[in-house]
N, C-alpha and C positions, 0 to 999 in steps of 0.2 A: 220260875214256872209264869207264863202268866197270866194275868186275870183277861182282857180280855177276851169279846166273844162275838162270834158274829145267831143271831138268829135267825134260824132258815127254818122251812116246811118244805112235805114230800108226803103228798096224799101218795098213794096204791088204788087204782081205782081195775077194775075188769071184768066192769060190763059197759049197758054206753055212756057216752059221752051226753050229762045233762043239758040242756036247747041254754042253764044260762053260766056253761064253758067258760064263754069273756068275761062275761061280766064275776066273773070268781074268780078267772085269771091276774085282768086289774084291783084288784082287792088286792088280792096276794103281792103283783107287784108292789101295789102301796102299800103293807104292808112290810111287810118285807128285806124290800128293793128287788134292783136286776137280779140274776145271775141265785136268786138267795129262798126257790120256792121254783115247786117242780110240778107237775099231775102224770102218770108214768104209769104202766101197766107190768113193770118191772120191779119189783119186788125189794131187790138186789141194790141198798144206795147207796151204797159203798164211793161205787163215780162220781158221784152228786158232791156229797160230803165230800170231797177231796175238788168238787170243781174240775174232774175230764168231764166233756161231754160230747153227745152220745155219738157215737156215727152207725151209719143205718150199710149192717157186711153186705156188701155187694158181694160180683162172682169181679175179681181181677180183672182186668184188660190185658190179653200178651201184646211180646210188643212186636209189635210186623215192621218188614227188612225190605 
């Protein structure tokens, strides 16, 4: 069993973005490191903990011949 761990921060927000948003992101980056923090509207943090990047679902392109 590994005793190593990586501290992470995940903030769920369902309201509007505060004007200090960029300042908060910089502080989170400084304290937790790149990729170890996120501010999201998605309450499911499983992908964040596994390191899976969020991809926006869109229309699939049809093959043109």
